[in-house]
C-alpha positions as CSV (number, residue, x, y, z in Angstrom):
1,M,2.0,-30.0,5.1
2,T,1.7,-27.8,8.2
3,S,0.5,-24.3,7.4
4,Y,2.5,-21.3,8.4
5,L,-0.4,-18.9,8.7
6,N,-3.7,-20.5,9.6
7,I,-7.0,-18.6,9.4
8,A,-9.9,-20.5,10.9
9,G,-13.6,-19.7,11.0
10,L,-13.1,-16.0,10.5
11,K,-16.2,-13.8,10.8
12,K,-16.5,-10.0,10.9
13,V,-19.8,-8.1,11.5
14,F,-20.1,-4.4,11.3
15,G,-23.5,-3.5,12.9
16,T,-26.0,-5.5,10.8
17,F,-23.6,-6.1,7.9
18,T,-21.6,-9.3,7.7
19,A,-18.3,-8.5,6.0
20,L,-16.8,-11.9,6.4
21,E,-18.5,-15.3,6.9
22,N,-16.6,-18.5,7.8
23,V,-13.3,-17.7,6.1
24,D,-10.8,-20.6,6.3
25,L,-7.3,-20.5,4.8
26,D,-3.9,-22.0,5.2
27,I,-0.8,-20.2,3.9
28,Q,2.6,-21.9,3.6
29,K,5.9,-20.4,4.7
30,G,7.5,-18.4,1.9
31,E,4.3,-18.3,-0.2
32,F,3.1,-15.3,-2.2
33,V,-0.7,-15.3,-1.9
34,T,-2.9,-12.7,-3.5
35,F,-6.4,-11.8,-2.1
36,L,-8.4,-10.9,-5.2
37,G,-12.0,-9.7,-5.5
38,P,-14.3,-6.7,-6.3
39,S,-14.8,-3.9,-3.8
40,G,-16.6,-5.0,-0.7
41,S,-15.7,-8.7,-1.2
42,G,-13.9,-9.0,2.1
43,K,-10.3,-9.1,1.0
44,T,-9.1,-6.0,2.7
45,T,-11.1,-6.7,5.8
46,T,-9.3,-10.0,6.1
47,L,-6.0,-8.3,5.7
48,M,-6.8,-5.7,8.4
49,I,-7.8,-8.5,10.8
50,I,-4.5,-10.3,10.1
51,A,-2.6,-7.0,10.7
52,G,-4.5,-6.4,13.9
53,F,-6.2,-3.2,12.9
54,E,-9.6,-4.9,12.9
55,Q,-10.8,-7.3,15.5
56,A,-12.6,-10.4,14.2
57,T,-16.1,-11.1,15.5
58,K,-15.2,-14.8,15.5
59,G,-12.4,-17.0,14.4
60,K,-8.7,-17.7,15.1
61,L,-5.4,-16.6,13.6
62,T,-2.1,-18.5,14.2
63,I,1.4,-18.2,12.9
64,E,3.5,-21.4,13.3
65,G,0.8,-22.6,15.7
66,Q,1.0,-19.6,18.0
67,S,-2.2,-17.5,18.3
68,I,-1.9,-13.8,17.2
69,S,-5.7,-13.1,17.5
70,N,-5.4,-11.0,20.7
71,L,-2.1,-9.4,20.0
72,A,-1.8,-5.6,19.3
73,P,-0.6,-4.7,15.8
74,Q,2.8,-3.7,17.0
75,D,3.3,-7.1,18.7
76,R,2.5,-9.2,15.7
77,N,5.9,-8.7,13.9
78,I,4.1,-8.1,10.6
79,G,5.3,-5.7,7.9
80,I,2.7,-3.6,6.0
81,V,2.8,-1.5,2.9
82,F,-0.3,0.6,2.1
83,Q,-1.3,2.2,-1.2
84,N,-0.4,5.7,0.1
85,Y,3.0,4.5,1.5
86,A,2.6,6.6,4.7
87,L,6.2,7.8,4.8
88,F,7.4,10.4,7.2
89,P,7.8,13.5,5.0
90,H,10.4,15.1,7.4
91,K,12.6,12.0,7.5
92,T,15.1,10.9,4.8
93,A,14.7,7.6,3.1
94,L,17.3,6.1,5.4
95,D,15.6,7.4,8.5
96,N,12.2,6.2,7.3
97,V,13.6,2.7,6.9
98,Y,15.5,2.8,10.2
99,F,12.4,3.9,12.1
100,P,10.9,0.4,12.8
101,L,14.3,-0.7,14.2
102,Q,14.5,2.5,16.3
103,M,11.1,1.6,17.8
104,R,12.5,-1.9,18.6
105,K,15.4,-0.3,20.4
106,V,18.0,-1.5,17.9
107,D,21.4,0.2,18.3
108,R,21.5,3.1,15.8
109,A,24.8,2.1,14.2
110,E,23.5,-1.5,13.6
111,G,20.1,-0.2,12.6
112,I,21.5,2.2,10.0
113,K,23.6,-0.5,8.6
114,K,20.5,-2.8,8.2
115,A,18.5,0.1,6.7
116,Q,21.3,0.8,4.1
117,A,21.4,-2.8,3.1
118,M,17.6,-3.0,2.7
119,L,17.6,0.2,0.6
120,E,20.3,-1.4,-1.6
121,L,18.2,-4.6,-1.9
122,V,15.2,-2.5,-3.2
123,G,17.4,-0.7,-5.7
124,L,17.8,2.7,-3.9
125,K,21.5,2.8,-3.1
126,G,22.5,6.4,-3.3
127,F,19.0,7.7,-2.4
128,E,19.6,7.4,1.4
129,H,19.5,11.1,2.2
130,R,16.6,12.1,-0.1
131,H,13.2,13.1,1.4
132,P,9.9,11.6,0.1
133,K,9.1,14.8,-1.8
134,E,12.4,14.5,-3.7
135,M,11.5,11.0,-4.9
136,S,9.1,9.5,-7.5
137,G,6.1,7.4,-6.7
138,G,7.9,4.2,-7.5
139,Q,10.9,5.2,-5.4
140,Q,8.7,6.1,-2.5
141,Q,7.0,2.7,-2.8
142,R,10.4,1.0,-2.6
143,V,11.2,3.0,0.6
144,A,7.9,1.8,2.1
145,L,8.7,-1.8,1.1
146,A,12.2,-1.5,2.6
147,R,10.7,-0.1,5.8
148,A,8.2,-3.0,6.0
149,L,11.0,-5.6,5.6
150,V,13.9,-4.2,7.5
151,F,12.9,-5.8,10.9
152,E,12.6,-9.3,9.3
153,P,8.8,-9.6,9.8
154,D,7.1,-13.0,10.1
155,L,4.6,-11.9,7.4
156,L,4.5,-9.1,4.8
157,L,1.1,-7.5,3.9
158,L,0.7,-5.4,0.8
159,D,-2.6,-3.5,0.5
160,E,-2.9,-2.5,-3.1
161,P,0.5,-0.9,-3.1
162,L,0.7,-0.4,-6.9
163,G,-2.7,1.4,-7.2
164,A,-1.2,4.9,-7.5
165,L,1.4,4.0,-10.2
166,D,1.1,4.3,-13.9
167,K,0.9,1.2,-16.1
168,N,4.6,0.9,-17.0
169,L,5.8,1.5,-13.5
170,R,3.2,-0.9,-12.1
171,E,4.5,-3.6,-14.4
172,S,8.2,-3.0,-13.4
173,M,7.3,-2.9,-9.7
174,Q,5.4,-6.2,-10.0
175,I,8.6,-7.8,-11.1
176,E,10.7,-6.0,-8.5
177,I,8.4,-6.9,-5.6
178,K,8.4,-10.6,-6.6
179,R,12.2,-10.5,-6.9
180,I,12.6,-9.1,-3.4
181,Q,10.0,-11.5,-2.0
182,K,11.8,-14.5,-3.5
183,T,15.2,-13.2,-2.3
184,L,14.1,-12.9,1.3
185,G,11.7,-15.8,1.3
186,V,9.1,-13.8,3.3
187,T,5.6,-15.1,3.5
188,T,3.5,-12.4,1.6
189,I,-0.2,-11.5,1.3
190,F,-1.0,-9.1,-1.5
191,V,-4.4,-7.4,-1.9
192,T,-5.6,-6.2,-5.3
193,H,-8.6,-6.0,-7.5
194,D,-6.3,-6.2,-10.6
195,Q,-6.5,-9.6,-12.2
196,T,-3.3,-9.2,-14.2
197,E,-1.3,-8.4,-11.1
198,A,-2.7,-11.4,-9.3
199,M,-2.0,-13.8,-12.3
200,S,1.6,-12.5,-12.8
201,M,2.8,-12.3,-9.2
202,S,1.1,-15.0,-7.2
203,D,1.9,-18.6,-6.1
204,R,-1.8,-18.8,-5.2
205,I,-4.8,-16.6,-5.7
206,V,-7.7,-16.4,-3.2
207,V,-10.8,-15.1,-4.8
208,F,-13.2,-13.3,-2.5
209,S,-16.9,-12.5,-3.1
210,Q,-19.5,-11.3,-0.7
211,G,-17.4,-12.0,2.4
212,K,-16.5,-15.6,1.4
213,I,-13.7,-17.4,-0.4
214,E,-14.9,-18.6,-3.8
215,Q,-11.7,-20.5,-4.7
216,A,-8.0,-20.6,-3.6
217,A,-5.6,-22.1,-6.1
218,A,-2.6,-21.5,-8.4
219,P,-3.2,-18.8,-11.0
220,L,-3.4,-21.2,-14.0
221,E,-5.9,-23.5,-12.1
222,I,-8.0,-20.4,-11.2
223,Y,-8.0,-19.4,-14.9
224,H,-8.5,-22.8,-16.6
225,K,-10.5,-24.6,-13.9
226,P,-12.7,-22.1,-12.1
227,R,-14.7,-23.7,-9.3
228,T,-17.7,-21.4,-9.5
229,R,-19.5,-19.3,-12.1
230,F,-18.4,-16.2,-10.2
231,V,-14.7,-17.1,-10.6
232,A,-15.2,-18.0,-14.3
233,D,-16.8,-14.6,-14.9
234,F,-14.5,-12.5,-12.7
235,I,-11.1,-13.9,-13.8
236,G,-10.4,-12.9,-17.4
237,E,-13.0,-13.1,-20.0
238,S,-15.5,-15.9,-20.4
239,N,-18.4,-17.0,-22.4
240,L,-20.8,-18.5,-19.9
241,I,-23.2,-20.9,-21.5
242,P,-26.3,-22.3,-19.7
243,A,-26.8,-25.9,-20.5
244,T,-28.5,-29.1,-19.4
245,L,-26.7,-32.4,-18.9
246,T,-28.1,-35.0,-21.3
247,D,-25.7,-37.9,-20.7
248,V,-23.3,-37.7,-17.8
249,A,-21.6,-40.9,-18.7
250,T,-20.5,-39.5,-22.1
251,R,-20.2,-35.9,-20.9
252,R,-22.9,-34.6,-23.2
253,A,-24.9,-31.5,-22.7
254,E,-27.5,-29.5,-24.6
255,S,-27.4,-25.7,-24.7
256,P,-30.4,-23.7,-26.0
257,L,-27.8,-21.1,-27.2
258,M,-25.0,-23.3,-28.7
259,G,-26.7,-26.6,-29.3
260,A,-25.5,-30.1,-28.4
261,M,-21.9,-30.5,-27.3
262,T,-19.6,-32.5,-25.0
263,Y,-17.5,-31.0,-22.3
264,G,-13.9,-31.8,-21.4
265,D,-13.4,-31.0,-17.7
266,G,-14.8,-29.5,-14.6
267,A,-17.1,-30.6,-11.8
268,T,-17.4,-34.4,-11.8
269,K,-19.1,-35.2,-8.5
270,D,-22.8,-35.7,-8.0
271,L,-23.7,-34.9,-11.6
272,R,-27.0,-36.3,-13.0
273,D,-28.8,-36.3,-16.3
274,G,-31.2,-33.3,-16.5
275,Q,-29.0,-31.1,-14.2
276,E,-28.7,-27.4,-15.1
277,V,-25.0,-26.3,-15.4
278,T,-22.8,-23.6,-16.8
279,L,-20.3,-24.3,-19.6
280,V,-17.3,-22.0,-19.7
281,L,-15.6,-21.2,-23.0
282,R,-12.7,-18.8,-22.9
283,P,-12.6,-16.3,-25.9
284,E,-9.0,-17.4,-26.8
285,H,-10.1,-21.0,-27.1
286,M,-12.6,-20.3,-29.9
287,K,-11.8,-19.9,-33.6
288,L,-13.7,-17.8,-36.1
289,S,-14.3,-18.9,-39.7
290,R,-16.4,-18.2,-42.8
291,T,-17.5,-21.9,-42.9
292,P,-17.6,-24.5,-40.1
293,I,-14.2,-26.1,-39.3
294,E,-14.4,-29.9,-39.7
295,G,-14.1,-31.9,-36.5
296,R,-15.1,-29.0,-34.2
297,F,-18.4,-27.9,-32.6
298,H,-19.7,-24.8,-34.2
299,A,-22.4,-22.1,-34.1
300,T,-23.1,-19.0,-36.1
301,M,-22.6,-15.4,-34.9
302,K,-23.1,-11.9,-36.3
303,V,-20.1,-9.7,-35.7
304,E,-20.9,-6.4,-33.9
305,T,-17.6,-5.0,-32.8
306,I,-13.9,-5.6,-33.5
307,V,-11.4,-4.3,-31.0
308,N,-7.9,-4.5,-32.4
309,F,-5.0,-4.7,-29.9
310,G,-2.3,-5.2,-32.5
311,D,-1.1,-8.7,-31.7
312,N,-4.7,-9.9,-31.2
313,A,-8.2,-8.7,-31.6
314,L,-11.4,-9.1,-29.6
315,V,-14.4,-9.9,-31.8
316,I,-17.7,-9.3,-30.1
317,G,-20.8,-10.7,-31.7
318,K,-24.4,-11.8,-31.0
319,R,-26.1,-15.1,-31.3
320,D,-29.8,-15.2,-30.6
321,G,-29.5,-11.9,-28.6
322,T,-26.6,-13.2,-26.5
323,T,-23.2,-11.6,-26.6
324,L,-20.2,-13.9,-27.5
325,R,-16.5,-12.8,-27.3
326,V,-13.8,-14.4,-29.3
327,R,-10.1,-13.5,-29.3
328,V,-8.1,-14.1,-32.5
329,P,-4.6,-13.3,-33.7
330,G,-4.4,-9.8,-35.1
331,A,-3.6,-11.1,-38.6
332,D,-6.7,-13.3,-38.7
333,V,-9.2,-10.5,-38.1
334,V,-8.8,-9.2,-41.7
335,I,-11.2,-11.9,-42.8
336,L,-14.1,-10.3,-41.0
337,K,-15.7,-6.9,-40.7
338,E,-18.5,-5.6,-38.5
339,G,-21.9,-6.8,-39.7
340,D,-20.5,-10.1,-41.1
341,D,-22.0,-13.5,-40.3
342,C,-19.4,-16.1,-39.3
343,Y,-18.9,-19.3,-37.4
344,V,-17.4,-19.8,-33.9
345,N,-15.7,-23.2,-33.5
346,W,-14.4,-25.0,-30.5
347,I,-13.4,-28.5,-29.3
348,E,-14.5,-30.6,-26.3
349,D,-11.3,-29.9,-24.4
350,N,-12.0,-26.2,-24.4
351,V,-15.3,-26.6,-22.5
352,Y,-15.2,-26.4,-18.7
353,L,-18.2,-27.4,-16.6
354,V,-19.2,-25.4,-13.6
355,T,-22.1,-26.4,-11.3
356,E,-21.8,-23.8,-8.4
């Protein structure tokens, strides 16, 4: 499949600091792709290079085979929404949305009609003549989104646009942004450090760390089949268990912490007996019990903390000085209290192997 946006060999150096190193990525037309990573990982720098606000030290950018690497930001036909929205305070919502069309010399009558239609699409019909100070944060964000989309951009870039909103509004705007993106079919890149946003909104997630892409895959693949230890640790919660492969042919490993076990999936190439690996066990894939559960691997743990979330609880315990995390249904946690000894139980299919 031919890519819509191609990023090839991207490198960015600030003085003696290398912010990006050899970033390669293909994005398909109409895809919603999220750049996810901690602060300083390179996700925003990549976005700014795509937008044209930063110049790459090395590498190429193309949209539908046409280079945009040397184009000025205003010549790239890219819509951008920043966290602070950057609306004109003296302009109404309608005039804010019309502004990009005005800059493109679109006839005012035609431009106003398009701006009104876009405000209606983002759910702001009737708000056309309000100024930003007369609107809520969520409404201002919708105006910024309408302004970024009204000129039919080739690409939409969203730089942590939900960061200033409260939890409930963030969740409703996640749904709204995804609805609008699907309606218009615009290729979108969304930058965030929020894993929940990335998991709920994306067609694909690109995980950045230290200026490099750790993994680019669909959300469920990122979660259930992390390619590296960093991804396993950064996405969601994980119990990362050091182990040594004892029999690759039968998928057997020996962990000083958890004992002998077999693993279900993960890296399969170039494995050898005696190799040091990391086994990933998600907290929700483990079960707690007073006695070992027949047919499962098991190990003992002393309960230190129980955090109750209502529908589920996070049980944090220690085994040989190492912290283990187990998520259980809220009703099941009544069998335990802090200070209790218990068993953690799991099956082979819950164990994922990581070598990087």
